[in-house]
N, C-alpha and C positions, 0 to 999 in steps of 0.2 A: 892484732887479732881483730878480725872483722866482726862487726855487730850484725846480728840477724835483724833484718828489717821486717817489721810486721806491717801487713797491708792496713792502710787506713780504712776504717769502717765508717761509711757515711751514716750519720745519725739523722733520721728524718727531722726536719724542723717542726717543733711543736708550737702550738699557739702560746703566746705569752699571757696566760690567764691572770697572773698576778698584776701585770701592767694593765690589762683590760679591766680588772676589778677597780683598780685605783683610778683609772681614767673615767670610768662610768660613775664612780662616786663623785669625782670632781665635777662632772657634768650634771649631777643630780639625777642620773638615770639609775635609781636604786633598784626598783622592781619592774619598771616599765621602760621600754618594751620588753616583753617576756623573754625573747630570744636574743636580746642585746642589752642586758642590764647588769649591774654589779652583782646582783643575786645569781643571775644565770651563770656568769663567768666564775663566780665563787663555787657554785655547784659543779661546774666543769673541772675546776682545779681539784676539788675534793675527789672527784671520780677518777681523774687521770694521775694525780700525784697526792694520795692521801697522807703522806708523811711530810709534805711541804711545810716548812717552819712558818710560812706566811699565812697559813690557814687561820690560826687562832686570832692574830691581830686583824686580819681582814674580816673575819666573821664578826668580831666585835665592832668594827667600823661600820659594816653593813647593817648590823643589828641596831646600832645607835641611830643611824639615819632612818631606819624603818620606825623606830620608836619615836623619833622626832615627828615623823609624818602621822603616827598614831596620836600623839599629843595634839597636833593641829586638828586632826579629825574630831577628837574628843571636844576640844574647845569650840569647834564649829557645829557641835551637836549632830555629828554623823556617827551614830553608834554602830551601824553595820560596817562602815568602812574602818572604824576603830578596831572592832573585833577581828576583821579580816587581817589588818596589819599586825595585830597582836599575835595572831596565829602564825603568821609568817615569821615574826620575830622569835617566837617560841621554837620554831624549827631550827633556829641557829644556836639554841642552848638556853639554859636558865638565865634569868635576868631579874634582879630585884626591882629594877625600874619597870619592867614589863608587868611584874606582879602588882606594883603600885598603880599603874595605869589601869590594869584590869579591875582592881578594887574600886578605883574612881569611877570607872564605867559602870560597874555594878551598882555603886551608890547612886549614880544619876538615874539608873533604871528604877531603883527602889523609890527614889524621890518622885519620879513621874507616875509610878503605879503603886502607891501605898496600899498595903493590904487593909481591907476593911474589916474591922472587928465585928464579929457576929454577936448580936444581942440575944440572950436567951428569951424564948417566947413563953 
């Protein structure tokens, strides 16, 4: 009995976003440059293959690196940069570490700008 042969369908080669995310993380290109960073390729992976099992662990790894940068910015007294990094980290999902850093940042703002109590006249 002869088997029916099915024509081979050529599947277009897709970019290997998982590998690109890992490579950019290893290189330290977490959010910069915008169009060639771990975050960029993670977003591409989410858009093209939202069911990919690597999304969650890669998101966690990218978020961890962003939070490390936010900690460094906070220690360097760069509140604007800290806030920007925390917003990016928040876009990747909830994180107790991000919440703690946000609280530390807010605490430093309050320490620099304490409210003056009003005295009754």
